[in-house]
C-alpha positions in Angstrom: -26.1 -45.8 -2.1 -27.4 -43.8 0.9 -25.5 -40.8 -0.5 -27.2 -41.1 -3.9 -30.6 -41.4 -2.3 -29.9 -38.4 -0.1 -28.9 -36.3 -3.2 -32.0 -37.6 -5.1 -34.3 -36.6 -2.2 -32.7 -33.2 -1.9 -33.4 -32.3 -5.5 -36.8 -34.1 -5.6 -38.1 -31.6 -2.9 -37.1 -28.5 -5.0 -36.0 -29.2 -8.6 -35.0 -25.5 -9.1 -32.0 -26.2 -6.8 -30.5 -28.3 -9.6 -30.6 -25.3 -11.9 -28.9 -23.2 -9.2 -26.1 -25.8 -8.8 -25.4 -26.1 -12.5 -25.8 -22.3 -13.3 -23.8 -21.4 -10.2 -20.7 -23.2 -11.4 -21.1 -21.6 -14.8 -21.4 -18.2 -13.1 -18.2 -18.8 -11.2 -16.4 -19.7 -14.5 -17.8 -16.5 -16.1 -16.3 -14.3 -13.3 -13.0 -16.2 -13.4 -12.7 -15.7 -17.2 -13.6 -12.0 -16.8 -10.7 -11.6 -14.4 -8.3 -13.7 -16.5 -9.0 -11.8 -19.8 -9.3 -8.3 -18.4 -7.6 -5.3 -20.0 -4.6 -4.1 -18.1 -2.6 -1.0 -19.1 0.9 -0.1 -17.8 2.2 3.5 -18.1 6.0 3.7 -17.9 8.7 6.3 -18.3 6.5 9.4 -17.8 8.7 12.4 -18.3 7.7 16.1 -18.0 9.4 18.5 -20.4 9.0 22.1 -19.2 12.2 23.8 -20.2 11.4 24.1 -23.9 9.1 26.5 -25.8 6.2 24.0 -25.5 5.3 22.3 -22.4 4.6 18.6 -22.9 4.8 15.1 -21.3 6.1 11.9 -22.9 5.2 8.4 -21.8 5.1 4.8 -22.8 1.9 2.8 -22.6 1.6 -1.0 -23.0 -1.5 -3.1 -23.1 -0.9 -6.2 -21.0 -4.3 -7.7 -21.8 -5.5 -10.0 -24.6 -7.8 -7.5 -26.5 -6.8 -4.4 -28.4 -7.8 -1.1 -26.8 -7.2 2.6 -27.5 -6.1 5.5 -25.3 -8.5 8.4 -25.1 -7.2 11.7 -26.6 -7.4 13.7 -23.4 -5.4 13.2 -20.2 -6.6 14.9 -17.1 -4.2 16.4 -14.7 -5.0 17.4 -11.1 -2.4 19.1 -9.0 -1.7 21.7 -6.3 -0.1 25.1 -7.0 2.7 26.6 -4.8 -0.1 28.4 -2.9 -1.7 25.0 -2.2 -4.7 25.6 -4.4 -6.2 22.9 -6.6 -5.4 23.1 -10.3 -7.1 21.0 -13.1 -6.5 21.0 -16.8 -6.6 18.7 -19.8 -3.6 17.6 -21.8 -4.1 16.5 -25.4 -2.3 13.6 -27.0 -0.6 14.4 -30.3 -1.6 12.4 -33.4 -4.5 10.1 -34.1 -2.7 6.7 -33.8 -3.6 5.8 -30.2 -4.3 2.1 -30.7 -2.7 -0.2 -28.1 -2.1 -3.7 -29.4 -1.6 -6.5 -26.8 2.0 -6.8 -25.5 3.4 -4.0 -27.7 4.7 -0.8 -26.0 4.1 2.5 -27.7 5.5 6.0 -27.1 3.1 9.0 -26.8 3.5 12.7 -26.5 0.9 15.0 -25.0 0.9 18.8 -25.2 -0.1 21.1 -22.4 -1.7 24.4 -23.4 -0.2 26.4 -20.4 3.3 27.7 -20.6 5.7 26.1 -18.1 2.9 25.4 -15.6 4.2 21.9 -14.8 7.3 23.4 -13.1 5.2 25.1 -10.5 2.8 22.2 -9.7 3.1 19.8 -6.8 1.5 16.4 -6.3 0.3 15.8 -9.8 -2.2 13.1 -10.7 -2.4 12.1 -14.3 -5.6 10.2 -15.3 -5.4 8.2 -18.5 -8.7 6.8 -20.0 -9.1 3.9 -22.4 -11.9 2.6 -24.6 -11.7 -0.8 -22.9 -10.8 -1.4 -19.3 -10.4 0.9 -16.3 -8.7 4.2 -16.2 -5.1 4.4 -15.0 -3.7 7.0 -12.6 0.0 8.0 -12.2 1.0 10.0 -9.2 4.1 12.3 -9.3 5.4 14.4 -6.4 6.8 17.5 -8.0 9.1 18.7 -10.8 11.8 16.2 -9.7 9.5 13.5 -11.3 9.4 11.1 -8.3 6.5 8.6 -8.8 4.5 7.7 -5.7 2.1 5.0 -4.7 -1.5 6.1 -4.1 -1.1 5.8 -0.4 2.1 7.9 -0.2 0.6 10.4 -2.6 -2.5 10.9 -0.5 -0.5 11.1 2.7 2.1 13.6 1.4 -0.5 15.7 -0.5 -2.6 16.0 2.7 0.5 17.1 4.7 1.4 19.6 2.1 -2.1 21.0 1.5 -3.2 21.4 5.1 0.1 21.9 7.0 2.4 23.3 4.4 4.9 20.5 5.0 7.3 20.0 2.0 8.8 16.5 1.9 12.0 17.8 0.2 12.6 20.4 3.0 14.0 18.9 6.2 12.9 20.7 9.4 
């Protein structure tokens, strides 16, 4: 009974604390549900095609969340040229059917307006935007198509940009 009296006295001094305790637990549940039901997008099998007449990329996107989303029609690419100068351009996705249903992978093709520019770019960062959820970035080293984590991408890009160190040339 002493515990119940102590609780009663605690809330009797300031009744607004009761609202904080009840609302606080609901707030925690709100943030947990936001995390559980977030929109997650996975980009797989990104391939660059630069040996044909048109320069394009193909990739597979899958929505791992519970709500339907759509991929934005423009993909942004940031890269370095062979002279270690920054290059930025948009890539447009073909077609108008860009809806990503939950747990259903879909193939896409995006056309680049520059002829065979992908072959001469190093450390490419593809930024995909979506109508729901956060943007997704894919990091590729060079024309060999090696995908990197963001840490290795940043480290190797810095070594290449400032020191001219090529990771594929052993010195």
